[in-house]
N, CA, C and O atoms as a Maestro MAE file, in Angstrom:
{
 s_m_m2io_version
 :::
 2.0.0
}

f_m_ct {
 s_m_title
 :::
 protein
 m_atom[320] {
  # First column is atom index #
  i_m_mmod_type
  r_m_x_coord
  r_m_y_coord
  r_m_z_coord
  i_m_residue_number
  s_m_chain_name
  s_m_pdb_residue_name
  s_m_pdb_atom_name
  i_m_atomic_number
  :::
  1 25 0.819 -1.180 0.000 1 A "MET " " N  " 7
  2 3 0.000 0.000 0.000 1 A "MET " " CA " 6
  3 2 0.873 1.257 0.000 1 A "MET " " C  " 6
  4 15 0.621 2.193 -0.760 1 A "MET " " O  " 8
  5 25 1.887 1.275 0.844 2 A "ILE " " N  " 7
  6 3 2.762 2.444 0.916 2 A "ILE " " CA " 6
  7 2 3.484 2.630 -0.416 2 A "ILE " " C  " 6
  8 15 3.708 3.763 -0.844 2 A "ILE " " O  " 8
  9 25 3.855 1.521 -1.081 3 A "ALA " " N  " 7
  10 3 4.547 1.631 -2.359 3 A "ALA " " CA " 6
  11 2 3.664 2.312 -3.396 3 A "ALA " " C  " 6
  12 15 4.166 3.042 -4.251 3 A "ALA " " O  " 8
  13 25 2.361 2.083 -3.332 4 A "LEU " " N  " 7
  14 3 1.448 2.727 -4.268 4 A "LEU " " CA " 6
  15 2 1.326 4.225 -4.005 4 A "LEU " " C  " 6
  16 15 1.103 5.011 -4.927 4 A "LEU " " O  " 8
  17 25 1.475 4.612 -2.740 5 A "LEU " " N  " 7
  18 3 1.330 6.014 -2.377 5 A "LEU " " CA " 6
  19 2 2.627 6.809 -2.487 5 A "LEU " " C  " 6
  20 15 2.599 8.039 -2.441 5 A "LEU " " O  " 8
  21 25 3.764 6.126 -2.632 6 A "SER " " N  " 7
  22 3 5.043 6.829 -2.608 6 A "SER " " CA " 6
  23 2 5.190 7.898 -3.682 6 A "SER " " C  " 6
  24 15 5.881 8.885 -3.430 6 A "SER " " O  " 8
  25 25 4.578 7.770 -4.887 7 A "PRO " " N  " 7
  26 3 4.701 8.896 -5.824 7 A "PRO " " CA " 6
  27 2 3.949 10.147 -5.358 7 A "PRO " " C  " 6
  28 15 4.276 11.256 -5.781 7 A "PRO " " O  " 8
  29 25 2.953 9.979 -4.498 8 A "PHE " " N  " 7
  30 3 2.132 11.093 -4.053 8 A "PHE " " CA " 6
  31 2 2.578 11.689 -2.727 8 A "PHE " " C  " 6
  32 15 2.226 12.824 -2.409 8 A "PHE " " O  " 8
  33 25 3.347 10.938 -1.954 9 A "ILE " " N  " 7
  34 3 3.796 11.397 -0.644 9 A "ILE " " CA " 6
  35 2 5.299 11.639 -0.721 9 A "ILE " " C  " 6
  36 15 6.029 10.873 -1.350 9 A "ILE " " O  " 8
  37 25 5.746 12.693 -0.088 10 A "SER " " N  " 7
  38 3 7.177 12.965 -0.103 10 A "SER " " CA " 6
  39 2 7.942 11.831 0.573 10 A "SER " " C  " 6
  40 15 7.386 11.115 1.406 10 A "SER " " O  " 8
  41 25 9.182 11.670 0.224 11 A "SER " " N  " 7
  42 3 9.981 10.547 0.691 11 A "SER " " CA " 6
  43 2 10.092 10.454 2.216 11 A "SER " " C  " 6
  44 15 9.919 9.360 2.753 11 A "SER " " O  " 8
  45 25 10.372 11.543 2.939 12 A "PRO " " N  " 7
  46 3 10.448 11.405 4.403 12 A "PRO " " CA " 6
  47 2 9.124 10.953 5.024 12 A "PRO " " C  " 6
  48 15 9.121 10.187 5.987 12 A "PRO " " O  " 8
  49 25 8.013 11.421 4.481 13 A "ALA " " N  " 7
  50 3 6.716 11.005 5.007 13 A "ALA " " CA " 6
  51 2 6.456 9.542 4.716 13 A "ALA " " C  " 6
  52 15 5.936 8.827 5.573 13 A "ALA " " O  " 8
  53 25 6.807 9.080 3.526 14 A "ALA " " N  " 7
  54 3 6.623 7.677 3.169 14 A "ALA " " CA " 6
  55 2 7.507 6.793 4.048 14 A "ALA " " C  " 6
  56 15 7.073 5.732 4.498 14 A "ALA " " O  " 8
  57 25 8.736 7.223 4.292 15 A "ASP " " N  " 7
  58 3 9.636 6.465 5.164 15 A "ASP " " CA " 6
  59 2 9.076 6.366 6.573 15 A "ASP " " C  " 6
  60 15 9.125 5.300 7.186 15 A "ASP " " O  " 8
  61 25 8.555 7.448 7.084 16 A "SER " " N  " 7
  62 3 7.990 7.456 8.433 16 A "SER " " CA " 6
  63 2 6.765 6.554 8.526 16 A "SER " " C  " 6
  64 15 6.592 5.835 9.510 16 A "SER " " O  " 8
  65 25 5.919 6.591 7.508 17 A "ALA " " N  " 7
  66 3 4.718 5.742 7.500 17 A "ALA " " CA " 6
  67 2 5.102 4.270 7.432 17 A "ALA " " C  " 6
  68 15 4.499 3.441 8.113 17 A "ALA " " O  " 8
  69 25 6.087 3.942 6.626 18 A "TYR " " N  " 7
  70 3 6.535 2.558 6.494 18 A "TYR " " CA " 6
  71 2 7.125 2.058 7.808 18 A "TYR " " C  " 6
  72 15 6.843 0.938 8.233 18 A "TYR " " O  " 8
  73 25 7.937 2.884 8.446 19 A "GLU " " N  " 7
  74 3 8.533 2.509 9.722 19 A "GLU " " CA " 6
  75 2 7.466 2.372 10.807 19 A "GLU " " C  " 6
  76 15 7.537 1.464 11.635 19 A "GLU " " O  " 8
  77 25 6.484 3.265 10.805 20 A "ALA " " N  " 7
  78 3 5.401 3.195 11.784 20 A "ALA " " CA " 6
  79 2 4.579 1.923 11.601 20 A "ALA " " C  " 6
  80 15 4.128 1.332 12.582 20 A "ALA " " O  " 8
  81 25 4.383 1.503 10.367 21 A "ALA " " N  " 7
  82 3 3.638 0.267 10.114 21 A "ALA " " CA " 6
  83 2 4.374 -0.934 10.692 21 A "ALA " " C  " 6
  84 15 3.752 -1.811 11.293 21 A "ALA " " O  " 8
  85 25 5.689 -0.982 10.517 22 A "HIS " " N  " 7
  86 3 6.477 -2.078 11.091 22 A "HIS " " CA " 6
  87 2 6.463 -2.026 12.619 22 A "HIS " " C  " 6
  88 15 6.317 -3.061 13.269 22 A "HIS " " O  " 8
  89 25 6.610 -0.850 13.189 23 A "GLU " " N  " 7
  90 3 6.611 -0.711 14.648 23 A "GLU " " CA " 6
  91 2 5.269 -1.130 15.242 23 A "GLU " " C  " 6
  92 15 5.231 -1.780 16.287 23 A "GLU " " O  " 8
  93 25 4.169 -0.763 14.586 24 A "THR " " N  " 7
  94 3 2.846 -1.124 15.074 24 A "THR " " CA " 6
  95 2 2.634 -2.633 15.003 24 A "THR " " C  " 6
  96 15 2.122 -3.235 15.947 24 A "THR " " O  " 8
  97 25 3.026 -3.240 13.893 25 A "ALA " " N  " 7
  98 3 2.884 -4.691 13.753 25 A "ALA " " CA " 6
  99 2 3.717 -5.422 14.806 25 A "ALA " " C  " 6
  100 15 3.267 -6.419 15.371 25 A "ALA " " O  " 8
  101 25 4.909 -4.937 15.065 26 A "ALA " " N  " 7
  102 3 5.757 -5.573 16.078 26 A "ALA " " CA " 6
  103 2 5.170 -5.382 17.473 26 A "ALA " " C  " 6
  104 15 5.162 -6.315 18.276 26 A "ALA " " O  " 8
  105 25 4.680 -4.183 17.764 27 A "ARG " " N  " 7
  106 3 4.148 -3.901 19.096 27 A "ARG " " CA " 6
  107 2 2.963 -4.797 19.447 27 A "ARG " " C  " 6
  108 15 2.847 -5.275 20.575 27 A "ARG " " O  " 8
  109 25 2.085 -5.018 18.466 28 A "PHE " " N  " 7
  110 3 0.902 -5.830 18.707 28 A "PHE " " CA " 6
  111 2 1.066 -7.276 18.252 28 A "PHE " " C  " 6
  112 15 0.102 -8.041 18.235 28 A "PHE " " O  " 8
  113 25 2.306 -7.649 17.881 29 A "ARG " " N  " 7
  114 3 2.655 -9.010 17.477 29 A "ARG " " CA " 6
  115 2 1.762 -9.531 16.358 29 A "ARG " " C  " 6
  116 15 1.208 -10.626 16.452 29 A "ARG " " O  " 8
  117 25 1.626 -8.744 15.307 30 A "HIS " " N  " 7
  118 3 0.850 -9.134 14.142 30 A "HIS " " CA " 6
  119 2 1.761 -9.781 13.112 30 A "HIS " " C  " 6
  120 15 2.935 -9.430 12.992 30 A "HIS " " O  " 8
  121 25 1.207 -10.723 12.376 31 A "GLY " " N  " 7
  122 3 1.933 -11.339 11.270 31 A "GLY " " CA " 6
  123 2 3.219 -12.002 11.712 31 A "GLY " " C  " 6
  124 15 3.256 -12.714 12.716 31 A "GLY " " O  " 8
  125 25 4.261 -11.764 10.959 32 A "ALA " " N  " 7
  126 3 5.545 -12.405 11.235 32 A "ALA " " CA " 6
  127 2 6.151 -11.971 12.566 32 A "ALA " " C  " 6
  128 15 7.033 -12.648 13.093 32 A "ALA " " O  " 8
  129 25 5.689 -10.854 13.110 33 A "TYR " " N  " 7
  130 3 6.222 -10.395 14.400 33 A "TYR " " CA " 6
  131 2 5.648 -11.190 15.579 33 A "TYR " " C  " 6
  132 15 6.014 -10.939 16.727 33 A "TYR " " O  " 8
  133 25 4.748 -12.148 15.304 34 A "SER " " N  " 7
  134 3 4.191 -12.968 16.384 34 A "SER " " CA " 6
  135 2 5.095 -14.144 16.731 34 A "SER " " C  " 6
  136 15 4.814 -14.873 17.683 34 A "SER " " O  " 8
  137 25 6.166 -14.343 15.985 35 A "VAL " " N  " 7
  138 3 7.110 -15.428 16.245 35 A "VAL " " CA " 6
  139 2 8.510 -14.844 16.413 35 A "VAL " " C  " 6
  140 15 8.792 -13.777 15.870 35 A "VAL " " O  " 8
  141 25 9.398 -15.520 17.156 36 A "PRO " " N  " 7
  142 3 10.774 -15.023 17.286 36 A "PRO " " CA " 6
  143 2 11.530 -15.188 15.970 36 A "PRO " " C  " 6
  144 15 11.200 -16.059 15.164 36 A "PRO " " O  " 8
  145 25 12.532 -14.361 15.759 37 A "CYS " " N  " 7
  146 3 13.325 -14.421 14.533 37 A "CYS " " CA " 6
  147 2 14.496 -15.386 14.712 37 A "CYS " " C  " 6
  148 15 15.343 -15.170 15.578 37 A "CYS " " O  " 8
  149 25 14.555 -16.454 13.899 38 A "PRO " " N  " 7
  150 3 15.676 -17.385 14.018 38 A "PRO " " CA " 6
  151 2 16.984 -16.838 13.437 38 A "PRO " " C  " 6
  152 15 18.051 -17.387 13.711 38 A "PRO " " O  " 8
  153 25 16.919 -15.772 12.645 39 A "THR " " N  " 7
  154 3 18.121 -15.209 12.027 39 A "THR " " CA " 6
  155 2 18.859 -14.281 12.983 39 A "THR " " C  " 6
  156 15 20.058 -14.446 13.207 39 A "THR " " O  " 8
  157 25 18.144 -13.298 13.552 40 A "CYS " " N  " 7
  158 3 18.814 -12.336 14.433 40 A "CYS " " CA " 6
  159 2 18.511 -12.599 15.909 40 A "CYS " " C  " 6
  160 15 18.963 -11.850 16.775 40 A "CYS " " O  " 8
  161 25 17.756 -13.647 16.199 41 A "HIS " " N  " 7
  162 3 17.497 -14.123 17.566 41 A "HIS " " CA " 6
  163 2 16.828 -13.099 18.478 41 A "HIS " " C  " 6
  164 15 17.152 -13.011 19.663 41 A "HIS " " O  " 8
  165 25 15.893 -12.324 17.925 42 A "VAL " " N  " 7
  166 3 15.100 -11.417 18.758 42 A "VAL " " CA " 6
  167 2 13.782 -12.124 19.094 42 A "VAL " " C  " 6
  168 15 13.301 -12.934 18.302 42 A "VAL " " O  " 8
  169 25 13.197 -11.828 20.256 43 A "PRO " " N  " 7
  170 3 11.948 -12.494 20.624 43 A "PRO " " CA " 6
  171 2 10.764 -11.972 19.813 43 A "PRO " " C  " 6
  172 15 10.880 -10.985 19.086 43 A "PRO " " O  " 8
  173 25 9.638 -12.642 19.949 44 A "ALA " " N  " 7
  174 3 8.411 -12.217 19.272 44 A "ALA " " CA " 6
  175 2 8.031 -10.818 19.760 44 A "ALA " " C  " 6
  176 15 8.213 -10.497 20.935 44 A "ALA " " O  " 8
  177 25 7.515 -10.004 18.874 45 A "GLY " " N  " 7
  178 3 7.103 -8.654 19.228 45 A "GLY " " CA " 6
  179 2 8.215 -7.629 19.178 45 A "GLY " " C  " 6
  180 15 8.020 -6.486 19.590 45 A "GLY " " O  " 8
  181 25 9.377 -8.017 18.682 46 A "VAL " " N  " 7
  182 3 10.523 -7.110 18.577 46 A "VAL " " CA " 6
  183 2 10.923 -7.020 17.107 46 A "VAL " " C  " 6
  184 15 10.910 -8.021 16.390 46 A "VAL " " O  " 8
  185 25 11.279 -5.807 16.662 47 A "LEU " " N  " 7
  186 3 11.729 -5.624 15.286 47 A "LEU " " CA " 6
  187 2 13.006 -6.411 15.035 47 A "LEU " " C  " 6
  188 15 13.837 -6.563 15.931 47 A "LEU " " O  " 8
  189 25 13.160 -6.913 13.812 48 A "CYS " " N  " 7
  190 3 14.413 -7.571 13.437 48 A "CYS " " CA " 6
  191 2 15.541 -6.538 13.468 48 A "CYS " " C  " 6
  192 15 15.299 -5.335 13.366 48 A "CYS " " O  " 8
  193 25 16.745 -7.013 13.607 49 A "LEU " " N  " 7
  194 3 17.882 -6.097 13.649 49 A "LEU " " CA " 6
  195 2 18.091 -5.405 12.305 49 A "LEU " " C  " 6
  196 15 18.700 -4.337 12.249 49 A "LEU " " O  " 8
  197 25 17.594 -6.001 11.226 50 A "ALA " " N  " 7
  198 3 17.585 -5.337 9.917 50 A "ALA " " CA " 6
  199 2 16.353 -4.445 9.899 50 A "ALA " " C  " 6
  200 15 15.309 -4.841 9.380 50 A "ALA " " O  " 8
  201 25 16.458 -3.285 10.441 51 A "ARG " " N  " 7
  202 3 15.330 -2.371 10.658 51 A "ARG " " CA " 6
  203 2 14.450 -2.207 9.423 51 A "ARG " " C  " 6
  204 15 14.952 -2.140 8.301 51 A "ARG " " O  " 8
  205 25 13.133 -2.141 9.634 52 A "ARG " " N  " 7
  206 3 12.136 -1.984 8.569 52 A "ARG " " CA " 6
  207 2 12.159 -3.125 7.577 52 A "ARG " " C  " 6
  208 15 11.815 -2.950 6.408 52 A "ARG " " O  " 8
  209 25 12.564 -4.294 8.042 53 A "SER " " N  " 7
  210 3 12.591 -5.473 7.187 53 A "SER " " CA " 6
  211 2 12.368 -6.694 8.060 53 A "SER " " C  " 6
  212 15 12.736 -6.708 9.235 53 A "SER " " O  " 8
  213 25 11.768 -7.708 7.482 54 A "ILE " " N  " 7
  214 3 11.565 -8.964 8.200 54 A "ILE " " CA " 6
  215 2 12.426 -10.010 7.521 54 A "ILE " " C  " 6
  216 15 12.372 -10.162 6.300 54 A "ILE " " O  " 8
  217 25 13.221 -10.734 8.298 55 A "HIS " " N  " 7
  218 3 14.049 -11.786 7.723 55 A "HIS " " CA " 6
  219 2 13.165 -12.876 7.128 55 A "HIS " " C  " 6
  220 15 12.094 -13.171 7.657 55 A "HIS " " O  " 8
  221 25 13.613 -13.467 6.038 56 A "GLY " " N  " 7
  222 3 12.853 -14.511 5.354 56 A "GLY " " CA " 6
  223 2 12.563 -15.707 6.239 56 A "GLY " " C  " 6
  224 15 11.489 -16.300 6.142 56 A "GLY " " O  " 8
  225 25 13.508 -16.073 7.105 57 A "ALA " " N  " 7
  226 3 13.301 -17.218 8.001 57 A "ALA " " CA " 6
  227 2 12.177 -16.942 8.992 57 A "ALA " " C  " 6
  228 15 11.429 -17.853 9.347 57 A "ALA " " O  " 8
  229 25 12.051 -15.704 9.440 58 A "ARG " " N  " 7
  230 3 10.975 -15.351 10.374 58 A "ARG " " CA " 6
  231 2 9.623 -15.415 9.673 58 A "ARG " " C  " 6
  232 15 8.652 -15.920 10.236 58 A "ARG " " O  " 8
  233 25 9.562 -14.913 8.469 59 A "ARG " " N  " 7
  234 3 8.319 -14.961 7.693 59 A "ARG " " CA " 6
  235 2 7.927 -16.404 7.400 59 A "ARG " " C  " 6
  236 15 6.753 -16.759 7.497 59 A "ARG " " O  " 8
  237 25 8.903 -17.238 7.044 60 A "ASP " " N  " 7
  238 3 8.626 -18.652 6.771 60 A "ASP " " CA " 6
  239 2 8.125 -19.368 8.017 60 A "ASP " " C  " 6
  240 15 7.209 -20.186 7.935 60 A "ASP " " O  " 8
  241 25 8.714 -19.068 9.165 61 A "LEU " " N  " 7
  242 3 8.286 -19.679 10.423 61 A "LEU " " CA " 6
  243 2 6.846 -19.298 10.745 61 A "LEU " " C  " 6
  244 15 6.076 -20.136 11.215 61 A "LEU " " O  " 8
  245 25 6.478 -18.056 10.502 62 A "TYR " " N  " 7
  246 3 5.101 -17.617 10.729 62 A "TYR " " CA " 6
  247 2 4.138 -18.297 9.752 62 A "TYR " " C  " 6
  248 15 3.055 -18.725 10.150 62 A "TYR " " O  " 8
  249 25 4.523 -18.399 8.490 63 A "LEU " " N  " 7
  250 3 3.643 -18.986 7.485 63 A "LEU " " CA " 6
  251 2 3.425 -20.481 7.690 63 A "LEU " " C  " 6
  252 15 2.433 -21.030 7.211 63 A "LEU " " O  " 8
  253 25 4.341 -21.149 8.399 64 A "GLN " " N  " 7
  254 3 4.158 -22.568 8.702 64 A "GLN " " CA " 6
  255 2 3.022 -22.786 9.679 64 A "GLN " " C  " 6
  256 15 2.310 -23.786 9.588 64 A "GLN " " O  " 8
  257 25 2.840 -21.864 10.615 65 A "ASN " " N  " 7
  258 3 1.811 -22.025 11.640 65 A "ASN " " CA " 6
  259 2 1.244 -20.659 12.017 65 A "ASN " " C  " 6
  260 15 1.515 -20.167 13.112 65 A "ASN " " O  " 8
  261 25 0.456 -20.031 11.125 66 A "PRO " " N  " 7
  262 3 -0.086 -18.703 11.448 66 A "PRO " " CA " 6
  263 2 -1.141 -18.779 12.540 66 A "PRO " " C  " 6
  264 15 -1.860 -19.772 12.655 66 A "PRO " " O  " 8
  265 25 -1.226 -17.736 13.330 67 A "LYS " " N  " 7
  266 3 -2.228 -17.665 14.393 67 A "LYS " " CA " 6
  267 2 -3.505 -17.063 13.807 67 A "LYS " " C  " 6
  268 15 -3.480 -15.924 13.340 67 A "LYS " " O  " 8
  269 25 -4.624 -17.799 13.819 68 A "PRO " " N  " 7
  270 3 -5.853 -17.282 13.218 68 A "PRO " " CA " 6
  271 2 -6.635 -16.335 14.125 68 A "PRO " " C  " 6
  272 15 -7.732 -15.905 13.768 68 A "PRO " " O  " 8
  273 25 -6.099 -16.014 15.264 69 A "GLU " " N  " 7
  274 3 -6.812 -15.191 16.238 69 A "GLU " " CA " 6
  275 2 -6.863 -13.740 15.787 69 A "GLU " " C  " 6
  276 15 -5.842 -13.168 15.404 69 A "GLU " " O  " 8
  277 25 -8.043 -13.148 15.830 70 A "GLY " " N  " 7
  278 3 -8.209 -11.756 15.437 70 A "GLY " " CA " 6
  279 2 -8.493 -10.883 16.632 70 A "GLY " " C  " 6
  280 15 -8.274 -11.291 17.772 70 A "GLY " " O  " 8
  281 25 -8.971 -9.705 16.385 71 A "LEU " " N  " 7
  282 3 -9.221 -8.730 17.441 71 A "LEU " " CA " 6
  283 2 -10.406 -9.123 18.315 71 A "LEU " " C  " 6
  284 15 -10.342 -8.974 19.535 71 A "LEU " " O  " 8
  285 25 -11.482 -9.619 17.718 72 A "VAL " " N  " 7
  286 3 -12.683 -9.934 18.487 72 A "VAL " " CA " 6
  287 2 -12.426 -11.000 19.551 72 A "VAL " " C  " 6
  288 15 -12.844 -10.797 20.691 72 A "VAL " " O  " 8
  289 25 -11.760 -12.135 19.251 73 A "PRO " " N  " 7
  290 3 -11.498 -13.104 20.315 73 A "PRO " " CA " 6
  291 2 -10.658 -12.526 21.452 73 A "PRO " " C  " 6
  292 15 -10.822 -12.928 22.604 73 A "PRO " " O  " 8
  293 25 -9.770 -11.598 21.148 74 A "LEU " " N  " 7
  294 3 -8.962 -10.997 22.199 74 A "LEU " " CA " 6
  295 2 -9.817 -10.127 23.118 74 A "LEU " " C  " 6
  296 15 -9.597 -10.100 24.329 74 A "LEU " " O  " 8
  297 25 -10.789 -9.417 22.548 75 A "LEU " " N  " 7
  298 3 -11.647 -8.538 23.347 75 A "LEU " " CA " 6
  299 2 -12.712 -9.306 24.121 75 A "LEU " " C  " 6
  300 15 -13.049 -8.943 25.248 75 A "LEU " " O  " 8
  301 25 -13.232 -10.348 23.525 76 A "VAL " " N  " 7
  302 3 -14.319 -11.104 24.146 76 A "VAL " " CA " 6
  303 2 -13.784 -12.061 25.197 76 A "VAL " " C  " 6
  304 15 -14.407 -12.232 26.245 76 A "VAL " " O  " 8
  305 25 -12.660 -12.679 24.944 77 A "GLY " " N  " 7
  306 3 -12.115 -13.655 25.884 77 A "GLY " " CA " 6
  307 2 -12.724 -15.018 25.640 77 A "GLY " " C  " 6
  308 15 -13.488 -15.204 24.693 77 A "GLY " " O  " 8
  309 25 -12.389 -15.960 26.483 78 A "HIS " " N  " 7
  310 3 -12.894 -17.317 26.331 78 A "HIS " " CA " 6
  311 2 -14.309 -17.435 26.885 78 A "HIS " " C  " 6
  312 15 -14.679 -16.749 27.837 78 A "HIS " " O  " 8
  313 25 -15.084 -18.312 26.276 79 A "ALA " " N  " 7
  314 3 -16.448 -18.544 26.775 79 A "ALA " " CA " 6
  315 2 -16.392 -19.226 28.126 79 A "ALA " " C  " 6
  316 15 -15.542 -20.085 28.365 79 A "ALA " " O  " 8
  317 25 -17.296 -18.842 29.006 80 A "ARG " " N  " 7
  318 3 -17.267 -19.425 30.357 80 A "ARG " " CA " 6
  319 2 -18.117 -20.636 30.440 80 A "ARG " " C  " 6
  320 15 -18.210 -21.253 31.501 80 A "ARG " " O  " 8
  :::
 }
 m_bond[319] {
  # First column is bond index #
  i_m_from
  i_m_to
  i_m_order
  :::
  1 1 2 1
  2 2 3 1
  3 3 4 2
  4 3 5 1
  5 5 6 1
  6 6 7 1
  7 7 8 2
  8 7 9 1
  9 9 10 1
  10 10 11 1
  11 11 12 2
  12 11 13 1
  13 13 14 1
  14 14 15 1
  15 15 16 2
  16 15 17 1
  17 17 18 1
  18 18 19 1
  19 19 20 2
  20 19 21 1
  21 21 22 1
  22 22 23 1
  23 23 24 2
  24 23 25 1
  25 25 26 1
  26 26 27 1
  27 27 28 2
  28 27 29 1
  29 29 30 1
  30 30 31 1
  31 31 32 2
  32 31 33 1
  33 33 34 1
  34 34 35 1
  35 35 36 2
  36 35 37 1
  37 37 38 1
  38 38 39 1
  39 39 40 2
  40 39 41 1
  41 41 42 1
  42 42 43 1
  43 43 44 2
  44 43 45 1
  45 45 46 1
  46 46 47 1
  47 47 48 2
  48 47 49 1
  49 49 50 1
  50 50 51 1
  51 51 52 2
  52 51 53 1
  53 53 54 1
  54 54 55 1
  55 55 56 2
  56 55 57 1
  57 57 58 1
  58 58 59 1
  59 59 60 2
  60 59 61 1
  61 61 62 1
  62 62 63 1
  63 63 64 2
  64 63 65 1
  65 65 66 1
  66 66 67 1
  67 67 68 2
  68 67 69 1
  69 69 70 1
  70 70 71 1
  71 71 72 2
  72 71 73 1
  73 73 74 1
  74 74 75 1
  75 75 76 2
  76 75 77 1
  77 77 78 1
  78 78 79 1
  79 79 80 2
  80 79 81 1
  81 81 82 1
  82 82 83 1
  83 83 84 2
  84 83 85 1
  85 85 86 1
  86 86 87 1
  87 87 88 2
  88 87 89 1
  89 89 90 1
  90 90 91 1
  91 91 92 2
  92 91 93 1
  93 93 94 1
  94 94 95 1
  95 95 96 2
  96 95 97 1
  97 97 98 1
  98 98 99 1
  99 99 100 2
  100 99 101 1
  101 101 102 1
  102 102 103 1
  103 103 104 2
  104 103 105 1
  105 105 106 1
  106 106 107 1
  107 107 108 2
  108 107 109 1
  109 109 110 1
  110 110 111 1
  111 111 112 2
  112 111 113 1
  113 113 114 1
  114 114 115 1
  115 115 116 2
  116 115 117 1
  117 117 118 1
  118 118 119 1
  119 119 120 2
  120 119 121 1
  121 121 122 1
  122 122 123 1
  123 123 124 2
  124 123 125 1
  125 125 126 1
  126 126 127 1
  127 127 128 2
  128 127 129 1
  129 129 130 1
  130 130 131 1
  131 131 132 2
  132 131 133 1
  133 133 134 1
  134 134 135 1
  135 135 136 2
  136 135 137 1
  137 137 138 1
  138 138 139 1
  139 139 140 2
  140 139 141 1
  141 141 142 1
  142 142 143 1
  143 143 144 2
  144 143 145 1
  145 145 146 1
  146 146 147 1
  147 147 148 2
  148 147 149 1
  149 149 150 1
  150 150 151 1
  151 151 152 2
  152 151 153 1
  153 153 154 1
  154 154 155 1
  155 155 156 2
  156 155 157 1
  157 157 158 1
  158 158 159 1
  159 159 160 2
  160 159 161 1
  161 161 162 1
  162 162 163 1
  163 163 164 2
  164 163 165 1
  165 165 166 1
  166 166 167 1
  167 167 168 2
  168 167 169 1
  169 169 170 1
  170 170 171 1
  171 171 172 2
  172 171 173 1
  173 173 174 1
  174 174 175 1
  175 175 176 2
  176 175 177 1
  177 177 178 1
  178 178 179 1
  179 179 180 2
  180 179 181 1
  181 181 182 1
  182 182 183 1
  183 183 184 2
  184 183 185 1
  185 185 186 1
  186 186 187 1
  187 187 188 2
  188 187 189 1
  189 189 190 1
  190 190 191 1
  191 191 192 2
  192 191 193 1
  193 193 194 1
  194 194 195 1
  195 195 196 2
  196 195 197 1
  197 197 198 1
  198 198 199 1
  199 199 200 2
  200 199 201 1
  201 201 202 1
  202 202 203 1
  203 203 204 2
  204 203 205 1
  205 205 206 1
  206 206 207 1
  207 207 208 2
  208 207 209 1
  209 209 210 1
  210 210 211 1
  211 211 212 2
  212 211 213 1
  213 213 214 1
  214 214 215 1
  215 215 216 2
  216 215 217 1
  217 217 218 1
  218 218 219 1
  219 219 220 2
  220 219 221 1
  221 221 222 1
  222 222 223 1
  223 223 224 2
  224 223 225 1
  225 225 226 1
  226 226 227 1
  227 227 228 2
  228 227 229 1
  229 229 230 1
  230 230 231 1
  231 231 232 2
  232 231 233 1
  233 233 234 1
  234 234 235 1
  235 235 236 2
  236 235 237 1
  237 237 238 1
  238 238 239 1
  239 239 240 2
  240 239 241 1
  241 241 242 1
  242 242 243 1
  243 243 244 2
  244 243 245 1
  245 245 246 1
  246 246 247 1
  247 247 248 2
  248 247 249 1
  249 249 250 1
  250 250 251 1
  251 251 252 2
  252 251 253 1
  253 253 254 1
  254 254 255 1
  255 255 256 2
  256 255 257 1
  257 257 258 1
  258 258 259 1
  259 259 260 2
  260 259 261 1
  261 261 262 1
  262 262 263 1
  263 263 264 2
  264 263 265 1
  265 265 266 1
  266 266 267 1
  267 267 268 2
  268 267 269 1
  269 269 270 1
  270 270 271 1
  271 271 272 2
  272 271 273 1
  273 273 274 1
  274 274 275 1
  275 275 276 2
  276 275 277 1
  277 277 278 1
  278 278 279 1
  279 279 280 2
  280 279 281 1
  281 281 282 1
  282 282 283 1
  283 283 284 2
  284 283 285 1
  285 285 286 1
  286 286 287 1
  287 287 288 2
  288 287 289 1
  289 289 290 1
  290 290 291 1
  291 291 292 2
  292 291 293 1
  293 293 294 1
  294 294 295 1
  295 295 296 2
  296 295 297 1
  297 297 298 1
  298 298 299 1
  299 299 300 2
  300 299 301 1
  301 301 302 1
  302 302 303 1
  303 303 304 2
  304 303 305 1
  305 305 306 1
  306 306 307 1
  307 307 308 2
  308 307 309 1
  309 309 310 1
  310 310 311 1
  311 311 312 2
  312 311 313 1
  313 313 314 1
  314 314 315 1
  315 315 316 2
  316 315 317 1
  317 317 318 1
  318 318 319 1
  319 319 320 2
  :::
 }
}
């Protein structure tokens, strides 16, 4: 999405938006950030040491066993 907007947004703004997207995903452990990185050995929820990039091994590890849990189950909790 950011790549599509980059011709319309100045470069520093696009860089900031891209970095914010990675930081948000890591903070809330979304996608590949829900698993630890086997390449740079950071725990889940932490950015890879290659800033603004996800190592291929981390993405592959996530794709092997993705978590199907969304926002609603987190807010509702388990049934009693």
